[in-house]
N, C-alpha and C positions, 0 to 999 in steps of 0.2 A: 138810592140814597142821594139827597141833595146836599149841597155845601152847608146850608144852615142846619140841617139835621146832624151832619157830621160834627160841626164845631159846637153844636148844642149839647154834646154828651162828653162826659169824662171817659177815662179808659175803662173803668168798671162798667159804665153804661154801654159803651160800644161792645165790649165783650159779651154782655148779657144779650144784646140784640143779635149778635152773630150766633150765640149759643142757642137762642130761641128760634133761629131760622127766619127772623124777620128781615134779615139782610145777610148777604154772603160776605165772606172775607174779601173776595175779589171785588165786590162792589165798594166796600169800604176802602180798599187799596186804590181804586180808581179815583175816588173823591179825595183821598189823602194826597195823591199826586197834585191835584188841582189846588188843594189848600196849601201845600208846601210851596208850590210855585208862586201863588199869589202873595203869600206871606213873605217869602224871601225877596220879592220885588220891593217890599216896603222896608224890611229890617236887615236884609243882607246878612243872614245868619248861617248860611251853609258854607262849609269848608271846601266841599267838592260837589260836583253835580250829583243828583240823586241816582241811586243804583237802577240799572235796567229792570231788575226784579228785587223785591225785598229778600234779605238774607233768610236762609232756611230757619224754620222755627217749628216747635211742637204744636200741632193743631189741637192737641188735647190739653194744652196748658190753660191755667185760669184766666189769662188775658189773651187768649188765642186770637190772632188777627188784628190786634190793636196796633196802629201805626206808631213808630218809635224812631228815634234818632240817637246816635252815639256821638260822643265827643271826639275831637281830632287827636286821639291818642291811640297807642297800640291796644286795640280791643278785640277785633274780629279777624279770624284767619283770612288772609288774602286781601284785606281791605287796606288801602293806602292811608298813611297818616303823616303829618308834618309837625305836630305839636305847635302849630301856629307860626312856624318859622319858614321863611324863604330860604334859609341856609340848610334846611333839612330836605333832601330830595324825597320824593314820594315813596317812602319805604313801605313795604307791605308786611303786616303782622304775620309772623310764622304760624301762630296758633291762636285760638280763642283764649282770652283771659278766663279765670274761674267765674268771674261775674258775668261775662258775656255768655258763657255756657248756661248760666241760670236765667239770663234774659231770654235766651232761645227756648229753654225749657218752660218758661212762663208763658210762651206763645207770642211774645212781642215780635212784630214784623218790622225789621230795621230797614229803613229806606235811604239812609245816608248819614253823613257826619256833620257836626256843627263846629263853627269857628271858635277859636280860643285865642287869648293873647299869647305872645311868644313865651314858651316854657311855663305858662301859667303863672307868671310873676307879677300880675297887675290886677287891680280891681276895675280896669277898663279893658274891654275887648276891642282893641283898635290895631290889629296886627298890620304891619306893612304888607305882608303877603296877600291878604284879601281885603284890607280896608276896614273901616270901623263898622261894628254892628250897631244898628240904630234901635233906640227904644221905641216900642210900639205906641207908648203914650205921648212921646214927643221925639220925632226923628232927629232933632238937633242935639239930643242927649244920649248918653251911653246906656247900655243894657247891663252894666256891671261886668265883673270878671272873676275868675277866668272863664267861667262857663256862660259867657254872654250870648253866644249864638244859640245855645240850648234854651236859655231863658226867653230870649226875644221870640223865637219860633213857637215855643209853647204858649207864651202870652198872646201871640198874634193868631193863634188858632190853627197852626200848621199840623201839630200833633198834640195829643193830650198830655203826654209825658215824654221826657227825654233824659238820657243819661247825663250825669254831671259828677264832678268830684271836687273835693274841698281840702286845700292845703293850708289856708289861712282865712277862709271865708268864701271860697269860690262856688259854693252852692247857695249860701245864705245871702251874700251880697247881690248876685243877680236876681235872686228871688225878691229882695227888697226893692231893687230898681224896677222890676217888671211886674210887681203885684202878684207874686206866686207863693206857693208853699215850698219852702226849701228846708228839708230835713237833713242835717248832718248826723249820722248815727254814732253810737258809741264806738270807741276803738275796738276792733275785733268783731263787730256785729256783722259786717259785710266783707267778704274776702277780697284781697287785693293781689293775689298771686295769679299764676305760679312764678312769674319772673322776678318778684321781689318778696322778701319776707315781711317787710313793713314799708308801707308807702311813706317816703320822705322821713325816715327815722321815726315812723309812727304818727306823724302829724297830718298825713293825707288820708282822706276818707272817700269811699265810693258810694254813690247812690243816684239820685235823680231829682229833677224839678217837676212839679205837678201843679195843676190848677185846683185840685180838691184834696182835702185831708184824707178822704177815703181812698183815693188813688195811692197816696203815700203809704197808707196802712196795708192795703192789699199787695202793693208791690214789695213792701218790706217782708210780708209773709212769704212771698215767692222767692226772695233772694237771700234772706239772712241765714246765718249759721256758718261755722268754720269749714274751710276746704282742707284737704289733706295737707298736712305740714304747716298750717298757719301758725305764725308765732304768737298771735294773740287770739283769744276766744272770749267773747262777751257771754255773760250768763244767759241761758236760754229763757225766752219769755214764758210766763205762767200759762198763757193761752194765746191764741192767734191775735195778732195786732188788730185785725178787723173787728174783734170783739170789743176793743176799747172805744170804738166810735160811739157806742151808746152806753158806756160804762160810767158809773159815778165814782170819781176818784176820792170822794170824801172831802172833808174840810182841810185844805192845804195851807201850809205856811209859805208865803210868797214874799221874797225880798225884791225890791224895785230900786233901780238906780239909773239915772240919766247922766252920771258923771263918768267920763272916760278915764281909765287908769293912766293914760298918757298925758292927761291934762288938755287934750285937744278940745276946742270949743264944739258944743253941740247946738245945731240949729234949733231955734225955739219951736218950730213946727214939729220937728222930730221929737223933741223932748215932750211936747204936749201930747203927741200921739202915744208915746210910751206911758205917760201918766194916765191917759184915757184907758189904755189896756189894763192898768192897775185897777181903775174904777170898775171896769167890766168884770174883772176877777172878783172884786169885792161883792158885786151884785150877785155873782154866782155862789157866794157864801164863803169865799176864802179869806184868810187873814193876810192882808197886804201891809207891809211895813218897809221903810227905807232900809237898805242894806246892800253890801257888796263885799266880795272877798278882798283881802289885803294883798293885792298883786303888785309886785315891783315891776314897773314898766321896762326898766333896763334889762331885767331877766327875760321878759317877753322878746325884746329885740335881739338879745343874745341867742335865744332859742331859735328864732326865725333865721338868723344869720347862719346857724348850723344847718338848718334845713336847706339852705341854698346849695350846700355841697351835694345833697341828694338830687336837686334839680339839675345841677351842672354836670354831674359825673357821667351820665350817659353820653353827652356830647364830647366830653374830654376823653372818654375811654373808647369812643367809636374808632373803627379801623381807619377811617378817614375823617379827622375832626373837621368841623364846618369852617368855611371861609369866614374869618372875622368881618370882612367887608359886607357880608350878607346878613350879619346879625344886627339886631337893634341895639341901641346904645347901652341900655341898662344890662342887657344880656352880656354884652362884651365886658362891662365892668365886673359883673358877677363872675364870669369865667376867669378873668384876671385875678380876682381876689381868691377864688377857690384854688387856683393853681398855687398860690402862695400860702395857703392855709396849712397848718400842721395838725398832727394828731391831738396835740394839747388843746388846740382851738375847738376841736370837736368835743373833747372831754369837758371843757368849760361850758359848751352849749348844752351838753347832756345834764350837767349839774344845774344849769338854769332851768331846763325842763323840769327837773325834780322839784326845785323850789316853787315854781309856778303850780305844778300839779298838787303839791302838798297844801298850798294855800287855798286853792279852789276846793280840794277834797275836804279840808277841815270846815270850810264855810258851808258846803252843801250837806254837812251833817247837822247843821243847825236849822236849815230850811229845806223845803221840798223843791222849790222852783225859784230861779232867779230870772227877773225880767229886765231887759235893757233895750235900747235901740239896737237895730242891726247895723246901720250906718250912722255916722255923725251928721250927714247932710243928705238932702234929696239927691236923686240921680244927677250926676255932673254933666255939663256940656262936654261935647267931644273936645279932646285936646287938653282937658284940665290936668290930668296926670302926666301926659306928655312923656311916655315911656322912651321913645326914640329921640332923646335929647342928650347930646354929648356933655352937657353941663352937669348931669347927675353923677354923684358918687353913690356907692351902694348904701352907705349910711344915710345920706340925704334922701335917696329914693325911698328907703323904708320909712323914714319919718314922714315924708309927704304922703305915702300910701296910707299909713296908719293915722294920719290926721283926718283922712276921708273915712276910713273904716277901722276905728280903734277897738271895736267890741267883739270881734269874732275870733281872732287868732289865739286868744287865751285858751279857748276850749279845744282848739286843735292840739295844743300842747298838753292840756290836762286830760283829755280823752272823753269828757262827758258828751251826751247827746244834746244837740241844740237845734232849734227850728226857728226860721223867720216866717212870720205870718203877716199878711197884708192888712194891717189894722189901722192904717192912716192914709191921709191924702193931704198934699199941700194945697194952698189956696188956688194955685193954678192947675190942680188936677194930677200932680205926679204922685206915684205910690210911695208910701213910707212903710217899711217893714219894722216889726217889733220882734225881738229875739227872746225866746224862752229857753232856759237851760235847766236840765234836771240832773239828778245824781247818776253815776255811772250805771249803765244798763237799764235806765228807766225811760226808754222810748215809749213804753206803754202809757206812762203818765203824760208825756208831751202830746201823744195822739189823743188821749181823752180830753185834755184841756183844749187842744186845737179844735177838736170837733165841737166842743161846747161854745167856743168863740166864733166858729165859722159863720153863723148868721150875722155877725158883725163885720165880716170881711167887706172891704170896699169893692164895689162892683161898678163896672163901666165897660160897655162894648164900643164906645165911640172910637173910630179909627181902626177897628179890628175887622177881620174878614167875616166874622160870624157873630152869632148871638152869645149871650152869657151861657157858659156850660151849665147844664143841669144834670142832676142825677136821674137814674132811670125811672124813678117814681115821680119825676116832674119837679122836685124841689130844687131851688137855686142854692147850690152849695159851694160856689166857686167865686173867684175874683173876676175873671174876665168873661 
């Protein structure tokens, strides 16, 4: 297998080649190492050097032999992690997470781990520990966060799919920045244990970044469902998610909004791309009208402030708390604030969660899908968010963060599935993501709509190490 062949297939396509005996898993692995090395030279997305050998996986899994990367968090037994911080020594995970066990069972061959911003608290992956991750479309701009390393490497052709998680937009924001499919599942759809009963008080979600909709569908088939003792369980799908790729969802009621609940300004090119997505949905026969849930933005901020307790607690409860001098500025401020927080502060945050969830839930009873921008602006130049700046207060940081990305965190709080799709491009060629949100448990609807819109995805191989990925039948179904 040559590099162009490797980068020219998505995960499902590579797995099919291996299964048919047209190429061996070892041959794919050898090319993957070359692809990862070449891509990382450009985007700087790895948190650690690649493994000497891929982690063990089930050779009978549906995606057996497909190269894969995990995020720099405790995922795989014996694999070091730092959560993007130079203050965290290279701790090794004591065991696999429930999700990692499913990645192995699916047959994914894990080659390494990807960079993230410190503690996952930014929409820019620019950790002091490893330096900024570069956007493959423009290395002077960021790849989004917190799963920026994963997004940049998938977009650059290193691997077809990579693990990511999302506490306020950390799957969808990098997908928007790097022209990928970024699905945040419903709360309880994908397990987050066994070390926690709910990720970040229920606001954090695990899944992946992909270049094609079919990879997202097939991977969700492989990993969804509750693990033993899970606090939340989403309703089981009516049929495999891969069946939705060719399904007719019927005529849907679609609400569209380009106004941020925070009042943050939205770039005209971003707004135009979102409206164009609405026109595409109309051409597919759906009823598209203006509309948006009545969300109180102060409740969103209050809910996210409560979430910070969950981000900070592992550091504060560690046997040896980290050296503050090695922490980045916003992280230090967050830890100071969390130390001073009371139980009543958390109760107020949970009450805010409830108000946001009720508002979104009521609205999604009146429509099938909500369409918004993913970010308010195109991918930002490095240093725009400036996480390691002592001038930030926690409140000031959150407002700056959500001026850039005001559309995603609402659905972390409310629990519905949401996906960012690469449906736009700025005049200078930068990707623009459009977010689709469906009712709780309706990933099937998002996959069906995304598959119908996939021929409209913005494609461009300029600056990447390979050609545009294509499905095994030769159709171009992806962004990069």
